[in-house]
C-alpha positions as CSV (number, residue, x, y, z in Angstrom):
1,M,109.6,62.0,106.5
2,T,112.4,64.5,105.9
3,E,111.1,65.5,102.5
4,A,107.6,65.9,104.0
5,I,108.6,68.3,106.7
6,Y,110.7,70.3,104.2
7,K,107.4,70.6,102.2
8,E,105.5,71.7,105.2
9,L,108.2,74.5,105.7
10,G,107.7,75.7,102.1
11,I,110.3,73.8,100.2
12,S,109.0,72.2,97.0
13,P,109.9,68.6,96.1
14,Q,111.9,69.9,93.1
15,V,114.1,72.2,95.3
16,Y,114.5,69.4,97.9
17,Q,115.6,66.9,95.3
18,F,118.0,69.4,93.6
19,G,119.6,70.1,97.0
20,K,119.8,66.4,97.8
21,K,121.8,65.6,94.6
22,I,124.2,68.5,95.4
23,E,124.7,67.3,99.0
24,E,125.5,63.7,97.9
25,T,128.6,65.1,96.0
26,L,130.1,66.8,99.1
27,T,130.9,63.8,101.4
28,E,134.7,64.2,101.1
29,R,134.6,68.0,101.5
30,F,132.5,67.7,104.6
31,A,134.8,65.0,106.0
32,Q,137.8,67.4,105.7
33,I,135.9,70.2,107.4
34,D,135.1,67.8,110.3
35,K,138.8,66.8,110.5
36,N,139.9,70.4,110.9
37,A,137.1,71.0,113.5
38,E,138.4,68.1,115.5
39,Y,141.9,69.5,115.6
40,N,140.7,73.0,116.5
41,Q,138.3,71.6,119.2
42,L,141.3,69.9,120.9
43,K,143.3,73.1,120.6
44,V,140.7,75.0,122.5
45,I,140.3,72.3,125.2
46,K,144.1,72.3,125.6
47,A,144.1,76.1,126.2
48,M,141.3,75.8,128.7
49,Q,142.9,73.0,130.6
50,R,146.3,74.7,130.6
51,H,144.9,77.8,132.3
52,R,142.7,75.8,134.8
53,V,139.3,77.1,133.8
54,S,137.0,76.4,136.7
55,E,133.4,77.2,137.8
56,A,134.7,80.2,139.7
57,C,135.6,81.7,136.3
58,F,131.9,82.1,135.5
59,A,131.2,84.4,138.5
60,A,129.8,87.9,137.8
61,T,131.6,91.1,138.6
62,S,130.2,94.6,138.6
63,G,131.5,98.2,139.1
64,Y,135.2,98.5,138.3
65,G,135.6,94.8,137.8
66,Y,138.8,94.6,139.8
67,N,140.2,91.1,140.2
68,D,137.9,89.5,137.7
69,L,139.3,86.0,137.7
70,G,137.1,84.8,134.8
71,R,137.9,87.7,132.6
72,D,141.7,87.4,133.2
73,T,141.7,83.7,132.7
74,L,139.6,83.9,129.5
75,E,142.2,86.3,128.1
76,E,144.9,83.8,128.9
77,V,142.9,81.1,127.1
78,Y,142.6,83.2,124.0
79,A,146.3,84.1,124.0
80,S,147.1,80.4,124.4
81,A,144.8,79.3,121.6
82,F,146.1,81.9,119.2
83,H,149.7,81.4,120.3
84,T,150.3,85.0,121.4
85,E,151.8,86.9,124.3
86,S,148.5,88.6,125.4
87,A,144.9,89.1,124.6
88,L,142.0,91.6,125.3
89,V,138.6,89.9,125.3
90,R,135.9,92.2,126.5
91,P,132.1,92.8,126.3
92,Q,133.0,96.5,126.2
93,L,134.3,95.8,122.6
94,T,130.9,96.2,121.0
95,C,131.6,94.7,117.5
96,G,134.4,93.9,115.1
97,T,134.6,97.4,113.8
98,H,135.0,98.7,117.3
99,A,137.8,96.2,118.1
100,L,139.6,97.2,114.9
101,A,139.2,100.9,115.7
102,V,140.6,100.4,119.2
103,A,143.6,98.5,117.9
104,L,144.3,101.1,115.2
105,A,143.9,104.2,117.5
106,A,145.9,102.5,120.3
107,N,148.9,101.9,118.1
108,L,149.0,104.8,115.7
109,R,150.1,108.4,116.5
110,P,149.8,111.7,114.6
111,G,152.2,111.7,111.7
112,D,152.0,107.9,111.3
113,E,150.7,106.2,108.2
114,L,148.3,103.3,108.0
115,F,148.8,101.1,104.9
116,S,146.6,98.4,103.4
117,P,148.3,96.1,100.8
118,V,145.1,94.3,100.0
119,G,143.0,97.2,98.7
120,K,140.0,98.9,100.1
121,P,139.0,97.9,103.7
122,Y,135.5,96.9,104.8
123,D,132.9,99.6,104.4
124,T,132.5,100.4,108.1
125,L,136.3,101.0,108.4
126,E,136.2,103.8,105.8
127,E,134.9,106.2,108.4
128,V,137.2,104.9,111.1
129,I,140.2,105.7,108.9
130,G,138.7,108.8,107.4
131,I,138.5,107.7,103.8
132,R,134.9,108.9,104.2
133,P,135.0,111.9,106.5
134,S,133.6,111.2,110.0
135,K,133.9,112.7,113.5
136,G,136.8,111.2,115.4
137,S,138.4,109.4,112.4
138,L,142.1,108.7,112.3
139,A,142.5,111.3,109.7
140,E,141.3,114.0,112.1
141,Y,144.2,113.0,114.4
142,G,146.8,113.5,111.6
143,I,147.1,109.8,110.7
144,T,147.4,109.3,106.9
145,Y,146.3,106.3,104.9
146,R,147.3,104.7,101.6
147,Q,146.5,101.4,99.9
148,V,147.7,99.2,97.1
149,D,145.0,97.2,95.4
150,L,145.2,93.5,94.7
151,L,146.0,92.4,91.2
152,E,143.2,91.4,88.9
153,D,143.8,87.7,89.7
154,G,143.7,88.4,93.4
155,G,147.5,88.3,93.9
156,F,149.6,90.8,95.8
157,D,151.1,93.7,93.9
158,Y,154.5,93.3,95.5
159,E,156.2,95.9,93.3
160,N,153.8,98.7,94.4
161,I,153.7,97.5,98.0
162,R,157.4,97.9,98.2
163,S,157.2,101.4,96.7
164,A,154.3,102.4,99.1
165,I,156.1,101.5,102.4
166,N,158.0,104.5,103.6
167,E,159.4,106.0,106.8
168,K,155.9,107.0,108.0
169,T,154.4,103.5,107.6
170,K,153.7,102.4,111.2
171,L,150.9,99.8,110.8
172,V,149.9,97.5,108.0
173,T,146.3,96.3,108.0
174,I,145.4,93.0,106.3
175,Q,141.8,92.2,105.8
176,R,141.5,88.4,105.6
177,S,137.9,88.2,104.4
178,K,136.4,89.7,101.3
179,G,134.0,92.2,102.8
180,Y,131.6,93.5,100.2
181,Q,133.9,92.6,97.4
182,T,134.2,89.5,95.2
183,R,137.9,89.0,95.7
184,P,139.4,85.8,97.1
185,T,139.6,85.5,100.9
186,L,143.2,85.3,102.0
187,S,144.5,82.0,103.4
188,V,146.7,81.9,106.5
189,E,149.5,80.8,104.3
190,R,149.1,83.8,101.9
191,I,148.9,86.2,104.9
192,G,152.1,84.8,106.2
193,E,153.8,85.3,102.8
194,L,152.6,88.9,102.7
195,I,153.8,89.6,106.3
196,R,157.2,88.2,105.6
197,F,157.5,90.4,102.5
198,V,156.4,93.5,104.4
199,K,158.7,92.8,107.4
200,G,161.6,92.2,104.9
201,I,161.2,95.8,103.8
202,K,160.5,97.4,107.3
203,P,161.1,94.9,110.2
204,D,159.6,97.1,112.9
205,V,156.2,97.7,111.1
206,I,153.1,96.4,113.0
207,C,151.2,93.9,111.0
208,M,147.5,93.6,112.0
209,V,145.0,91.1,110.6
210,D,141.3,91.7,110.5
211,N,140.4,88.0,111.2
212,C,136.6,88.4,111.2
213,Y,134.9,85.3,109.7
214,G,138.2,83.4,109.6
215,E,138.7,81.9,113.0
216,F,138.9,78.1,113.2
217,V,138.3,77.7,109.4
218,E,141.9,76.4,109.1
219,T,144.1,74.7,111.7
220,T,146.3,77.8,112.0
221,E,145.6,81.5,112.6
222,P,147.4,84.6,111.3
223,T,149.2,84.9,114.6
224,D,150.9,81.6,113.7
225,V,152.5,83.2,110.7
226,G,153.8,86.5,112.0
227,A,150.8,88.8,112.6
228,D,151.6,91.2,115.5
229,L,147.9,91.8,116.1
230,C,144.8,89.8,115.2
231,V,141.3,91.2,115.7
232,G,137.8,89.8,115.6
233,S,134.2,89.8,116.8
234,L,132.6,87.4,119.3
235,I,129.3,87.4,117.5
236,K,131.1,85.8,114.6
237,N,133.1,82.6,114.7
238,P,134.8,82.6,118.2
239,G,131.6,83.3,120.1
240,G,130.1,80.0,118.9
241,G,126.7,81.6,118.7
242,L,126.5,82.0,122.5
243,A,128.4,85.2,123.1
244,P,125.8,88.1,123.3
245,I,128.4,90.8,122.5
246,G,132.1,91.4,122.5
247,G,135.3,91.4,120.6
248,Y,138.9,90.2,120.9
249,I,142.4,91.5,120.1
250,V,145.3,89.1,120.5
251,G,149.0,89.7,119.9
252,K,152.2,91.1,121.3
253,Q,152.2,92.2,125.0
254,E,153.0,95.9,124.4
255,L,150.5,96.3,121.6
256,I,147.7,94.7,123.6
257,E,148.6,97.0,126.6
258,N,148.2,99.9,124.3
259,C,144.8,98.6,123.2
260,A,143.7,98.2,126.8
261,Y,144.7,101.7,127.7
262,R,142.7,103.0,124.7
263,L,139.6,100.9,125.5
264,T,139.4,102.0,129.2
265,S,141.8,104.8,130.2
266,P,145.5,105.5,130.5
267,G,146.7,104.2,133.8
268,L,143.8,101.7,134.1
269,G,144.1,99.4,131.1
270,K,143.2,95.8,131.6
271,E,142.6,96.2,135.4
272,V,139.1,97.4,135.0
273,G,136.0,96.3,133.0
274,A,133.3,94.3,134.8
275,T,131.9,91.3,132.9
276,L,128.4,91.4,134.4
277,G,127.7,87.7,134.4
278,I,128.2,86.9,130.8
279,L,131.5,85.0,131.0
280,N,129.8,81.6,130.9
281,S,128.6,82.4,127.4
282,F,132.1,83.6,126.4
283,Y,133.7,80.4,127.6
284,Q,131.1,78.0,126.3
285,G,130.9,79.8,123.0
286,F,134.6,79.6,122.5
287,F,134.4,75.9,123.4
288,L,131.7,75.3,120.7
289,A,133.3,77.6,118.1
290,P,135.3,75.0,116.1
291,T,132.2,72.8,115.5
292,V,129.9,75.8,114.9
293,T,132.3,77.2,112.4
294,A,132.4,73.8,110.7
295,S,128.6,73.8,110.3
296,A,128.8,77.3,108.8
297,L,131.5,76.1,106.4
298,K,129.4,73.2,105.2
299,G,126.6,75.7,104.5
300,A,129.0,77.9,102.5
301,V,130.3,74.9,100.4
302,F,126.7,73.8,99.8
303,A,125.6,77.3,98.7
304,A,128.6,77.5,96.3
305,N,127.7,74.2,94.7
306,V,124.0,75.0,94.4
307,Y,124.4,78.4,92.8
308,E,127.3,77.5,90.6
309,A,125.3,74.6,89.3
310,L,122.6,77.2,88.4
311,G,125.0,79.3,86.4
312,F,125.8,82.1,88.9
313,S,129.2,83.5,89.7
314,V,130.2,82.4,93.2
315,V,133.3,83.3,95.3
316,P,134.8,81.0,96.4
317,N,133.8,78.6,93.6
318,A,132.4,75.2,94.3
319,R,135.8,73.5,94.4
320,E,138.1,76.0,96.1
321,S,139.6,75.6,99.5
322,R,138.0,77.7,102.2
323,H,139.6,80.4,104.4
324,D,136.5,82.1,105.9
325,I,132.8,81.3,106.3
326,I,131.5,83.8,103.7
327,Q,130.0,82.8,100.4
328,A,129.4,85.4,97.8
329,V,126.8,84.9,95.0
330,T,126.5,87.5,92.2
331,F,123.1,87.9,90.7
332,G,123.7,91.0,88.6
333,K,120.4,92.6,89.6
334,P,118.8,93.7,92.9
335,E,115.9,91.4,92.7
336,G,118.2,88.4,93.1
337,V,119.9,89.8,96.2
338,I,116.5,90.7,97.8
339,A,114.9,87.4,97.1
340,F,117.9,85.5,98.4
341,C,117.8,87.5,101.7
342,K,114.0,86.9,102.0
343,G,114.7,83.2,101.8
344,I,117.3,83.3,104.6
345,Q,115.0,85.3,106.8
346,A,112.1,82.9,106.1
347,A,114.3,80.0,107.3
348,A,115.2,81.6,110.6
349,P,114.0,80.3,114.0
350,V,113.5,84.0,115.1
351,D,111.5,86.6,113.2
352,S,110.9,84.2,110.2
353,H,107.6,86.2,109.6
354,V,109.6,89.4,109.0
355,T,110.4,90.6,105.4
356,P,113.8,92.2,105.1
357,E,114.0,95.4,103.0
358,P,117.0,97.5,101.9
359,W,117.8,100.6,104.0
360,A,120.4,103.2,104.6
361,M,122.5,101.6,107.3
362,P,125.0,103.7,109.3
363,G,128.6,103.2,108.0
364,Y,127.7,102.2,104.5
365,D,127.6,104.2,101.2
366,S,124.5,102.6,99.7
367,D,121.4,100.9,100.8
368,V,122.0,97.5,102.4
369,I,119.7,94.5,102.9
370,M,120.3,92.2,105.8
371,A,118.6,89.0,106.8
372,A,119.2,87.5,110.2
373,G,116.6,85.9,112.4
374,A,119.1,85.4,115.2
375,F,119.1,84.7,118.9
376,V,121.8,87.4,119.2
377,S,121.0,90.5,117.3
378,G,123.3,91.0,114.3
379,S,125.1,87.7,115.0
380,S,126.7,86.6,111.7
381,I,127.8,83.2,112.9
382,E,124.1,82.5,112.9
383,L,122.3,82.0,109.6
384,S,122.5,85.4,107.9
385,A,122.9,87.1,104.5
386,D,123.4,90.7,103.5
387,G,124.5,92.8,100.6
388,P,124.7,96.3,99.3
389,I,122.1,97.3,96.7
390,K,124.6,98.4,94.1
391,P,126.5,96.7,91.2
392,P,127.5,93.9,90.8
393,Y,124.5,93.0,93.0
394,A,126.2,90.3,95.0
395,V,124.8,88.7,98.2
396,Y,127.1,87.5,101.0
397,F,125.9,84.5,102.9
398,Q,127.4,83.2,106.2
399,G,126.7,81.3,109.3
400,G,124.5,78.5,110.5
401,L,124.9,77.2,114.1
402,T,124.1,73.8,112.7
403,W,124.6,72.2,109.3
404,P,120.9,71.3,108.9
405,H,119.9,74.9,109.5
406,A,122.4,76.2,107.0
407,K,121.1,73.7,104.5
408,F,117.5,74.7,105.1
409,G,118.5,78.3,104.7
410,I,120.0,77.8,101.3
411,L,117.1,75.7,100.1
412,M,114.7,78.4,101.2
413,S,116.8,81.1,99.4
414,L,116.5,79.0,96.2
415,Q,112.8,78.6,96.7
416,K,112.3,82.4,97.1
417,L,114.4,83.0,94.0
418,I,112.2,80.6,92.0
419,D,109.0,82.1,93.4
420,A,110.3,85.6,92.3
421,G,111.0,84.4,88.8
422,V,114.8,85.0,89.1
423,V,115.8,81.3,88.9
424,S,114.2,78.3,87.3
425,L,115.2,74.6,87.8
């Protein structure tokens, strides 16, 4: 019956059987993912119970949003789950890039320097920083930037990091995930090692981690290993597929206060910001996030094993430990990226009839193709794939609210690649 319905959905018997053989080898990997999810689920429940989440927390507020019990309690829950002093969790944070921009602008001043010891940041941050000129960038406010690239093997270039940190270095930004690169994602352990090294050189420097795609993948978070600030998007892991918008910033009290004043207004800070009736989705999404993240992780592991078996370069590889939900597959030609994304779109519950095409997206320096038939527009915890149409022509796959959907998406991507003549079984 299962094979028959896959066939009705466009998956050939050959592709189905190929995927079945791959899945049978992953029992132990999936069991470990479920074990981590169990721990993280209990961690979230503990935080919710500690702060007495109640039905009253789901009530809507409007206008200024004064005395929003649900908003304030949710921020206490996030701070507790991430083991930090404070948190800012708001629908007014429109995306991960916005949350990062707020955190940077709030804690840097003219004459300060921002430093990345892990190489080039994600594309959309280039205009925030001013690497690519843009109105309102940090560079326009006299904030300088420098970076040290990772070594060829993905290791930290400690010698050049030490040389780069100077009296102007105010904030060190560490991007956990790979972005549109094929470098390894940083584990929480490695992030901790880097933070200790940086703090050993300049103890008062602020260490901020872009945690997008990494939440609940491990049983610890960057804030457990010394990060002063940790930033992410609610339409990725922590929103559990239910949050319709939003971002979070967790960390030290003073730094979060700075972020709140930047997000709203000096003198107002966290006291304002109506939640307009969406807190139920924020709470329930956070509750579901550990198991939703586990489903996405299974999809990523499955994808790595499928495409590595077919001879493609994949990062992480089929056996590596996982530190985010993203799976990169390098095809070496644009046809592979496009066919893969067409498969992911065709597997969606929403807009499956739509054909994705590369286009000039704001914030990127090349055409980008994106596939995401999602219930929440742009949600990359839902089944999605995207990639820039430029060498090395790699596609970045992530998400899947359930493991069966993630599996179906990968099988459909393979089917489209076969139909396009890019792959043969």
